[in-house]
Every structure is written in structure tokens, then in C-alpha cells.
C-alpha positions in Angstrom: 0.0 0.0 0.0 2.8 2.4 0.8 4.5 1.7 -2.5 1.2 2.3 -4.3 0.7 5.6 -2.5 4.2 6.6 -3.5 3.6 5.9 -7.1 0.4 7.9 -7.0 2.1 10.7 -5.2 4.8 10.8 -7.9 2.1 10.8 -10.6 0.3 13.7 -8.8 3.6 15.6 -8.6 4.3 15.1 -12.3 0.7 16.3 -13.1 1.2 19.4 -11.0 4.5 20.1 -12.9 2.8 19.8 -16.2 0.0 22.1 -15.1 2.4 24.9 -14.4 2.6 27.2 -17.5 6.0 27.3 -19.3 7.5 30.4 -20.8 6.6 30.5 -24.5 10.2 30.0 -25.6 10.5 26.7 -23.6 7.3 25.0 -24.8 7.8 21.8 -26.7 5.9 23.1 -29.7 5.1 26.6 -30.8 3.7 28.4 -33.8 6.0 28.3 -36.8 7.8 25.0 -36.4 9.9 24.1 -39.4 8.3 21.5 -41.7 9.4 20.4 -45.2 10.5 16.8 -44.5 7.8 15.1 -46.6 8.3 15.5 -50.4 5.8 13.5 -52.5 7.5 14.7 -55.6 11.1 14.2 -56.7 13.2 17.2 -57.8 12.8 16.1 -61.4 9.0 15.8 -61.0 8.8 19.3 -59.5 10.7 20.7 -62.5 8.4 18.9 -64.9 5.3 20.4 -63.2 6.9 23.8 -63.3 7.6 23.5 -67.1 4.0 22.3 -67.7 2.7 25.3 -65.7 4.6 27.7 -67.8 3.4 26.0 -71.0 -0.3 26.3 -69.8 0.0 29.9 -68.9 1.8 30.9 -72.1 -0.3 28.9 -74.6 -3.7 28.3 -72.9 -4.0 31.2 -70.5 -7.1 32.4 -68.6 -10.4 33.7 -70.0 -12.9 36.3 -68.7 -10.2 38.8 -67.5 -11.6 42.2 -66.5 -10.4 45.3 -68.5 -8.0 46.5 -65.8 -6.4 43.0 -65.6 -6.0 42.8 -69.4 -4.4 46.2 -69.4 -1.9 45.3 -66.7 -0.9 42.0 -68.3 -0.7 43.2 -71.9 1.4 46.2 -70.9 3.8 43.8 -69.2 4.2 41.6 -72.3 1.1 39.4 -72.2 -1.5 39.2 -75.0 -5.1 38.3 -75.7 -5.5 35.4 -78.2 -8.3 35.1 -80.8 -10.4 33.3 -78.2 -10.2 36.2 -75.8 -7.9 34.2 -73.5 -5.2 36.2 -71.6 -1.7 34.6 -72.2 1.2 35.0 -69.8 4.7 34.8 -71.3 7.2 32.7 -69.5 9.6 35.5 -68.8 6.9 37.5 -67.1 5.9 34.6 -64.9 9.5 33.8 -63.9 10.4 37.4 -63.3 7.3 37.7 -61.0 8.3 34.6 -59.0 11.8 35.9 -58.6 10.7 39.4 -57.4 7.6 38.6 -55.4 7.4 39.3 -51.6 9.0 36.7 -49.4 9.4 36.5 -45.6 6.1 38.3 -45.0 4.5 38.7 -41.7 0.8 38.1 -41.1 0.1 40.4 -38.2 -2.4 39.9 -35.4 -4.1 42.4 -33.1 -1.9 41.0 -30.4 1.7 40.9 -31.7 2.3 37.7 -29.7 0.3 35.9 -32.4 2.1 37.4 -35.4 3.1 34.8 -38.0 6.4 34.9 -39.9 5.9 33.3 -43.3 9.5 32.6 -44.1 11.1 29.4 -45.3 9.1 26.3 -44.2 7.7 27.7 -41.0 4.3 26.0 -40.4 1.1 27.4 -38.8 -2.2 25.6 -38.4 -5.5 27.5 -38.6 -9.1 27.4 -39.7 -11.1 28.2 -42.8 -14.2 27.2 -44.7 -17.7 28.3 -45.7 -19.7 25.7 -43.9 -23.5 26.3 -43.8 -24.2 24.1 -40.9 -23.3 23.6 -37.3 -23.1 20.0 -36.0 -25.1 19.2 -32.9 -23.3 16.3 -31.5 -26.1 15.3 -29.1 -29.0 15.2 -31.6 -26.7 14.6 -34.6 -28.5 17.3 -36.5 -27.0 19.7 -38.9 -28.4 23.2 -38.1 -28.0 26.4 -40.1 -24.9 28.3 -39.0 -25.4 31.8 -37.6 -23.5 35.0 -36.9 -23.4 34.1 -33.2 -21.8 30.8 -34.1 -19.1 32.6 -36.1 -18.3 34.7 -33.1 -18.3 31.7 -30.7 -15.8 29.9 -33.0 -13.6 33.0 -33.0 -13.4 33.1 -29.2 -12.9 29.3 -29.1 -10.0 29.6 -31.4 -8.7 32.5 -29.4 -8.3 30.1 -26.4 -6.7 27.1 -28.2 -2.9 27.1 -28.3 -2.4 24.9 -31.3 -4.7 26.7 -33.7 -2.6 29.7 -34.7 -5.0 31.8 -36.8 -8.7 32.2 -37.6 -10.0 32.3 -41.1 -13.8 32.4 -41.0 -15.1 28.9 -41.1 -18.9 29.2 -41.5 -21.4 31.4 -43.3 -23.8 33.4 -41.2 -27.0 32.2 -42.7 -29.1 34.5 -40.6 -27.6 37.6 -42.3 -29.0 37.5 -45.9 -27.8 40.8 -47.3 -24.4 40.3 -49.0 -23.0 43.6 -47.8 -24.1 43.1 -44.2 -22.9 39.5 -44.3 -19.4 40.6 -45.3 -19.2 43.4 -42.7 -20.6 41.3 -39.9 -18.4 38.3 -40.8 -15.3 40.6 -40.4 -16.7 42.1 -37.2 -17.5 38.8 -35.6 -14.0 37.4 -36.4 -12.0 40.3 -35.2 -14.1 40.8 -32.1 -13.7 37.1 -31.0 -9.9 36.7 -31.3 -6.7 38.7 -31.2 -5.1 36.2 -33.6 -4.7 36.9 -37.3 -8.0 36.8 -39.1 -8.8 35.8 -42.7 -12.1 36.7 -44.4 -13.6 37.4 -47.8 -15.7 40.0 -49.5 -18.2 39.7 -52.3 -17.8 43.2 -53.8 -15.2 46.0 -53.5 -17.7 48.2 -51.8 -18.1 45.7 -48.9 -14.4 45.7 -48.4 -14.2 49.5 -48.5 -17.0 49.7 -45.9 -15.2 47.2 -43.6 -12.0 49.2 -43.8 -13.7 51.9 -41.7 -13.8 49.4 -38.9 -10.3 48.1 -39.4 -8.8 51.6 -39.4 -10.7 52.5 -36.2 -9.4 49.4 -34.4 -5.8 49.9 -35.7 -5.7 53.6 -34.7 -5.8 55.0 -38.2 -5.0 54.0 -41.8 -1.2 54.4 -41.4 -1.2 52.1 -38.4 -3.4 49.6 -40.3 -1.0 49.6 -43.3 1.9 49.1 -40.9 0.3 46.1 -39.2 -2.7 44.7 -41.2 -4.2 42.1 -39.0 -6.8 40.8 -41.5 -6.1 39.1 -44.8 -8.5 38.5 -47.7 -9.2 35.2 -49.2 -9.6 35.9 -52.9 -11.2 33.2 -55.1 -10.1 35.2 -58.1 -10.4 32.3 -60.5 -13.3 30.0 -61.4 -11.6 26.7 -62.4 -10.8 25.7 -65.0 -8.7 28.7 -66.0 -11.2 31.5 -65.9 -11.0 34.7 -64.0 -13.9 35.5 -61.6 -14.9 39.1 -62.5 -16.3 40.4 -59.2 -13.6 38.6 -57.2 -10.9 40.2 -59.3 -12.3 43.7 -58.8 -12.5 43.0 -55.0 -9.0 41.7 -55.0 -7.8 45.0 -56.6 -9.6 46.9 -53.9 -7.9 44.7 -51.2 -4.5 45.4 -52.7 -5.1 49.1 -52.7 -6.3 48.9 -49.1 -3.0 47.2 -48.0 -4.7 43.9 -47.1 -2.6 40.7 -47.6 -4.1 38.5 -50.2 -4.6 34.7 -50.2 -4.6 33.9 -53.9 -7.0 30.9 -53.8 -7.5 28.4 -56.6 -9.7 25.5 -55.7 -10.4 23.2 -58.6 -11.9 19.8 -57.9 -10.1 16.9 -59.5 -12.3 15.1 -61.9 -14.8 17.9 -62.1 -13.2 21.4 -62.4 -9.6 20.2 -62.7 -8.0 17.1 -64.3 -8.7 13.8 -62.6 -5.0 13.2 -62.8 -3.4 14.3 -59.6 -0.4 15.7 -61.4 -2.7 17.6 -63.8 -4.6 19.0 -60.9 -1.4 20.4 -59.4 -0.4 21.9 -62.8 -3.8 23.7 -63.2 -3.9 25.1 -59.6 -0.3 26.2 -59.7 -0.9 27.9 -63.1 -4.0 29.7 -61.8 -2.3 30.9 -58.7 0.8 32.1 -60.5 -1.5 34.1 -62.9 -2.9 35.8 -59.8 0.6 36.4 -58.5 1.5 38.2 -61.7 -1.7 40.2 -61.5 -1.1 41.3 -57.9 2.5 42.2 -58.4 1.6 44.4 -61.4 -0.9 46.2 -59.3 1.6 46.6 -56.4 5.1 45.1 -56.6 5.9 42.9 -53.6 2.4 43.1 -52.2 2.0 40.4 -49.5 0.4 37.5 -51.3 0.0 33.9 -50.3 0.4 31.1 -52.9 -2.9 29.4 -52.2 -3.1 26.2 -54.3 -6.1 24.3 -52.9 -6.9 21.5 -55.3 -9.8 19.4 -54.0 -10.6 15.8 -54.8 -13.8 14.2 -56.1 -15.1 10.8 -55.3 -15.3 9.8 -58.9 -18.2 7.4 -58.3 -20.5 10.2 -57.4 -18.7 13.5 -58.2 -19.0 14.6 -54.6 -16.0 16.2 -52.9 -13.8 14.0 -50.7 -11.8 16.2 -48.4 -10.7 13.4 -46.2 -9.3 11.1 -48.8 -5.7 9.9 -49.2 -5.6 11.5 -52.6 -6.5 14.8 -51.0 -3.7 14.4 -48.5 -1.0 13.8 -51.1 -2.3 16.4 -53.5 -2.2 19.2 -51.0 1.2 18.1 -49.8 2.5 18.3 -53.4 1.2 21.8 -53.7 3.0 22.6 -50.4 6.2 21.3 -52.0 5.6 23.5 -55.1 5.3 26.5 -52.8 8.7 25.6 -51.3 10.2 25.2 -54.7 9.1 28.8 -55.6 10.1 29.9 -52.0 6.7 31.8 -51.8 4.5 32.2 -48.7 2.3 29.2 -49.2 -1.1 28.1 -47.9 -2.8 24.8 -48.4 -5.8 23.1 -46.8 -6.1 19.9 -44.7 -8.3 18.4 -42.0 -11.5 18.5 -44.1 -13.1 15.3 -42.8 -15.8 13.6 -44.9 -17.3 12.2 -41.7 -20.4 14.0 -40.4 -19.4 13.7 -36.7 -16.2 13.8 -34.6 -15.9 10.0 -34.8 -13.1 7.5 -35.7 -13.5 8.3 -39.4 -13.1 12.0 -38.7 -10.0 11.3 -36.6 -8.1 9.4 -39.1 -9.1 11.6 -42.0 -8.0 14.7 -40.2 -4.8 13.2 -38.8 -3.2 12.0 -42.1 -4.2 15.0 -44.1 -2.9 17.4 -41.5 0.3 15.4 -41.0 1.2 15.4 -44.7 0.3 19.1 -45.0 2.4 20.1 -42.0 5.4 18.1 -43.1 5.2 19.4 -46.7 6.5 22.7 -45.4 3.6 24.9 -46.4 3.4 27.9 -44.2 -0.3 28.0 -43.5 -2.5 25.0 -43.1 -6.1 26.1 -43.5 -9.2 24.1 -42.6 -7.1 22.1 -40.1 -9.7 22.0 -37.3 -13.5 21.8 -36.8 -14.7 20.8 -40.3 -16.9 17.9 -41.3 -19.0 16.7 -44.2 -16.4 17.8 -46.8 -16.7 21.4 -45.5 -20.5 21.5 -45.3 -20.5 21.2 -41.5 -18.6 22.7 -38.6 -18.5 21.2 -35.0 -17.4 23.2 -32.0 -16.4 20.2 -30.0 -14.2 19.2 -32.9 -12.1 22.3 -32.4 -11.3 21.1 -28.9 -10.4 17.6 -30.1 -8.5 18.9 -33.1 -6.4 21.2 -30.9 -5.0 18.2 -29.2 -4.3 16.5 -32.5 -2.6 19.6 -33.9 -0.3 19.8 -30.8 0.8 16.2 -31.4 1.3 16.9 -35.2 3.3 19.9 -34.4 5.5 17.7 -32.3 6.1 15.4 -35.3 6.9 18.5 -37.4 9.5 19.6 -34.8 11.2 16.2 -35.2 14.3 15.0 -33.2 17.2 17.3 -32.3 20.6 15.6 -32.4 23.4 17.2 -30.3 25.8 16.1 -27.6 23.3 16.5 -24.8 20.4 14.8 -26.6 22.5 11.8 -27.4 22.4 11.2 -23.7 25.7 9.3 -23.3 26.3 10.6 -19.8 22.7 10.0 -18.7 23.0 6.4 -19.9 26.3 6.0 -18.0 24.9 7.5 -14.8 21.8 5.3 -14.8 23.5 2.1 -15.9 26.7 2.3 -13.9 25.9 4.0 -10.7 22.2 4.6 -10.8 18.8 2.9 -10.3 18.7 1.3 -13.8 15.7 3.5 -14.9 15.4 7.1 -16.0 12.2 8.1 -14.2 13.7 10.4 -11.7 16.8 11.4 -13.6 17.7 15.1 -13.9 17.5 15.0 -17.7 14.1 13.4 -17.6 12.8 16.1 -15.3 14.3 18.8 -17.5 12.8 17.5 -20.6 9.4 16.5 -19.2 7.7 19.7 -20.5 10.2 21.0 -22.9 10.3 18.0 -25.2 6.9 16.3 -24.6 3.4 17.5 -25.6 0.5 16.4 -23.4 -3.1 16.2 -24.6 -5.7 18.5 -23.0 -8.7 16.2 -23.3 -7.1 13.1 -24.8 -7.1 10.2 -22.2 -3.9 8.4 -21.1 -5.1 7.0 -17.9 -5.2 3.3 -17.0 -8.5 1.5 -17.7 -9.2 1.5 -13.9 -8.6 5.3 -13.6 -10.6 5.9 -16.7 -13.5 4.0 -15.3 -13.2 5.9 -12.0 -13.5 9.2 -13.9 -16.7 8.2 -15.5 -15.5 6.2 -18.6 -15.9 9.3 -20.8 -14.9 9.3 -24.4 -13.1 12.2 -26.1 -16.2 13.8 -27.4 -17.8 13.9 -23.9 -14.6 15.5 -22.4 -14.5 18.0 -25.3 -18.1 19.0 -24.5 -17.2 19.8 -20.9 -14.2 21.8 -22.0 -16.3 23.6 -24.6 -18.8 24.8 -22.1 -16.0 25.9 -19.8 -14.6 28.1 -22.5 -17.9 29.4 -23.9 -19.1 30.5 -20.5 -15.8 32.2 -19.4 -13.8 33.4 -22.4 -15.1 36.7 -23.7 -12.2 38.7 -25.4 -12.4 42.4 -24.6 -9.6 43.7 -26.8 -12.1 46.0 -28.6 -13.4 48.2 -25.9 -17.0 49.3 -25.4 -16.3 52.8 -26.7 -14.6 51.5 -29.8 -17.4 49.0 -30.3 -20.0 51.7 -30.1 -18.3 53.7 -32.8 -18.2 50.7 -35.1 -21.9 50.0 -34.5 -22.7 53.7 -35.1 -21.3 53.6 -38.6 -21.9 50.0 -39.7 -24.9 47.6 -39.6 -23.5 45.3 -36.9 -26.0 42.5 -36.2 -24.3 40.6 -33.4 -26.1 41.4 -30.2 -23.9 42.8 -27.4 -25.5 40.3 -25.0 -23.9 37.5 -27.0 -20.5 39.0 -26.3 -20.6 39.0 -22.5 -20.7 36.5 -19.7 -24.1 35.0 -18.9 -25.1 35.1 -22.6 -28.4 33.3 -23.1 -26.7 31.1 -25.7 -24.5 29.5 -23.1 -26.4 29.9 -19.9 -25.4 27.5 -17.1 -28.8 25.9 -17.1 -29.2 25.0 -20.7 
């Protein structure tokens, strides 16, 4: 009995040690770990894809360019062919790649969350345009709302391993497109101090939203010095067509000093070739066309190489975001981004499963692992998403945060140095010690610095697990979710500033939803 108590006492001490917060620089994983170890393409294959991309841009080009785009490209050496397709000469594309912005920073309202997109630094975040929220109790898919969007923002704000927040749902209760764009931006930036990504339907919507962003930043000059919102621009309609409204909006975003995610999202077998190599070629070509466009508007404007090829289940034509093909396809695009040495964003974690179950777990895990190890800088969609991006689940953000912490640890890898090789530790334990490393000085030093522990994942013995109620991960996540939703209400935008925003813009999120004791998360519901 004494021995058992000693063991339990030691375990309690170790738990207490783990519970003590570590300084940021000493944590085992942190935002911006270096990836790039996984390369699905050989160097020769990367070059073949690059050559094919240049061929496609020079000889096939893109259709439906707006007049301002045509003027920019043709003045730089491009031309319109007899079919009205805008062609991009190789020299123009290669010169743009060589001179485009690198080592950019995506700023956050809180500088602690700034993201340095240099080399193969990796950050995990959200994204999506889901139209449903998953109710894990009833298994219903309910229409997503503006209040849900804000709740997800403050949930992300509290989760260490989700590094940025790009809006992940559509506020279905706001029907006017202008009001939806303004309110989407408002809900995101009010709910988190991390970097925010959003989108706008028309240039006027972006211009209206800039009033709010300038107010919060402290003026236009301060906004331009530290833009804390980036714009996701679907400037192309695959295959190889410009999206006219999106191009005009992208131009407005560039003029406003907003970083641009150049997003091309063809679906293999539907809007891009069924061949995975062909899908990579098309998406890279589309994004490089956008890169040329942006750099002619404003040389070295911060732009993200956003190749997002999706996969179809060719039996039905439906999207399959959780497939093995999806995983390797996105990783290949991450590798192409590293080849060009451009700030790169890809997508992963888009489970086909409708609930946070075993299928969702394995689909999210292998897609996020390959994406993180590809060396892409930004991994969008990495948490919370289900039903191939049609559904979003709040409990899943909690579960996926654990997953992303572990994946980040695999991205970090193993450091090899004189101390880590542990020769002296082995000598001390084996020659003069107790023949185990449990209490060794090195073990205690590395307990938190080298090891990541799950927040809600269970590592107890079966007996301890039963004593704690035999709960599964989803049940533990639900408890954690309620704890966050009833306590974490970011207040970085003060009441006076919020009042100014509401006085000038049609903000539809009730103030009562942004304060403790909100009816949405009352203690009794």
C-alpha cells in the first residue's frame, strides 16, 4: 500500500509540474515550427510540373479577364489570343516569381500571435464556408449563424495549437451580402486577437469594412503598418477563368493594403483534371497568374500562394476532403510552394465524416500530418470541419487542438546534439544509478520542454478511466467547450470603440452574446 501511494504521489507531482505554465520559448511546440521533410515529388518531377505550368500559362491562359487586368498583363508583355484568353509569357511569370514578396508577416491584433511566413515555418488554422453547425447530441445539422461565427472565433482564441482564424462558417441569418461581409469581419476580429482571414463579395463591402479596421488599428497608417486581417480571394473559377467580381474586389484589397490569399480551388475530376499531377499543374498555373496580377498592381504586395486542389469521389462526383488522394495532392502543392520559395497556404483536415468519430479522426490526422510536413506555411481548414466542408463542429475544435499539438511535435522532429544523445545520462543510470530514467535530472528537465500532453485526450489506465466516468473524447470535449464558452469573452475591442463601429456600420451581433451569462451558453441549458 505504501508503494502504491508513493507511485500515486509521484504521478500527482508530475501532473502538477505539467499544469504549471511554461514560458513561450520553452514550450515543446510553438507556432512556426519548421516543416518540409515530406516530399511526395522528386526534384525532377517538380521541374516537370513547373515546365508544364509555364506552358499552360503561355499557350492556354485564362479567360474572362476584366479590363484592368487585361491592361496590366498586356502592358507587361502578355497578350489576348483570338479566343479572348489572356496569355502570360514565361519571362513575365518567372520574373514575377523571382521578385515577389517573401518572408512576409501576417500580423495579429496581439503581436504575440504574429506569424512569420518565411522558409518552411508551419502554422495551423481554420477556414471554410460551412453552412451548418453540427449538434453532437442530436446529430442534427443546423444552419450556422453569426453568433456561431463569433463563438468559434473566441474558441480559437483560447486554443494554443490553432494559430490563426479564417472564417469557417457562413452566417445564414444575415441575408444581405454587404451586411454579411461586414458582420463576418466584425465577428471574427471581435472574437480573437489572432490573425483573421475573411472574404468580400464586392469591392464596396471591403471598403466599408476598412472603416472598422482603421478604427481598431488607430488610423489608416497604423493599419497599413500592421494589417491584422487578410483577404481570401477566389479570383479564378476553375478551370482557368477569372472571376470578375472577385478580381475587382482583390484589386480593392491590394489598394487597401490587405494581404491576399490567392486561392484556386479546382476539384479533381470535375473542375480540374482527374490526374493528380494535372490538378497540381492547373492550380499552380491559376495561382501564378494571380501572383503576376497582384504584383503588377503593387510590386511585392504580401500575397499567399494558395493552391487548394480538392478531390472528387469519382463514383459520385462529390467532394472527398478526407481522402488519401486529397492528402498527397495538397502536400504536393505545399512542395511546389517551397520550390518557388513563396509564402504558401494549403488546406487539410476536411473530414468527410459527419461527426467527430473515428473516421473523422483518421481523415483529419493523415491529411494534416502530410500538410504540416510538406513545409507549407499556412494549413487552412485544419480544425473543426466535417461533411467535406459542409458542417462545422465546436467540440471538434477542442479535439483537433489536441491533434494539432501532437502533429506539431512530429513537425519539430528530433534534435541531435551532444546533450540529446544522452551518453552521460545512460552512464549514470546504468553504472551507478537505479537502472531506470524516471527520476533522472535529464528526464525532469525534458518533461515539459520535449513532450506534448493532450488537453482532453485520455492516457489513464482503464481503472482510472472508469473511476473518472468512462468518458470518451467527445464527452470530455463537450465539458471543455462549455467551460470556454461561459468564461472566455475577449475584450480587446473596448466598449467605446465597439459603439463607434456600431454607429457607422450595420453590426447585427447582439452585445449580450459577447458578455458572460449570454443566453446562448447559460449555465442551465
